C-alpha positions in Angstrom: 119.3 106.1 117.1 118.4 109.7 117.7 115.2 110.9 116.4 114.8 114.6 115.3 112.2 116.8 113.6 113.4 118.0 110.3 111.6 121.4 110.3 111.6 124.3 112.5 108.4 125.2 114.4 107.5 128.5 115.5 104.7 130.2 117.6 103.0 133.3 116.7 100.5 135.6 118.5 99.4 139.1 118.8 101.1 141.0 121.5 101.4 144.7 122.6 104.0 146.6 120.8 107.1 147.3 122.9 106.6 151.1 122.9 102.8 151.1 123.7 102.3 151.6 127.3 98.4 151.7 127.1 98.1 148.3 125.1 96.3 150.0 122.3 98.6 148.8 119.6 99.2 145.2 118.9 101.5 143.6 116.4 102.3 140.1 115.4 105.1 138.5 117.3 106.7 135.0 116.9 109.6 132.9 118.1 111.1 129.6 117.0 110.3 127.1 119.8 111.8 124.0 118.1 114.6 124.6 115.8 115.3 122.3 112.7 116.8 119.0 114.0 115.3 119.4 117.6 115.3 115.9 119.2 111.9 114.4 119.7 110.0 113.9 121.8 110.4 117.4 123.3 108.6 119.6 125.6 108.7 123.4 126.0 107.0 125.3 128.8 106.2 128.9 127.9 104.5 131.7 130.0 102.4 134.5 128.5 101.2 137.5 130.6 97.9 138.2 129.3 94.6 139.4 130.9 92.2 138.3 128.0 91.8 135.4 125.7 94.2 135.2 122.8 95.2 132.8 120.0 98.5 131.2 119.5 99.3 129.9 116.0 101.7 127.0 115.4 103.6 127.4 112.1 106.5 126.0 110.2 109.1 128.7 110.6 110.6 128.2 107.2 107.9 127.6 104.6 110.5 127.0 101.9 111.5 123.8 103.6 108.0 122.2 103.4 105.4 121.5 100.7 102.3 122.5 102.7 100.7 125.6 104.3 102.8 127.3 106.9 100.0 127.1 109.5 100.0 123.9 111.5 97.3 124.8 114.2 95.8 127.4 116.3 95.2 127.3 120.1 93.0 129.6 122.2 
């Protein structure tokens, strides 16, 4: 028996825009970390290069697949 998670999970955070060298402009960035059908349990190691506190939101990547709010949790 192989267990898998039926929904895609993404992380979302505010990061510097690619063309801003001074860090003045921040835009929302996100990436799918666990695609639909990902085996469970699973672990991902991510590295964020930041020099101040920031929030990471855990969200369902495709809200049309679930009947609940997109946001799962927020970590600081």
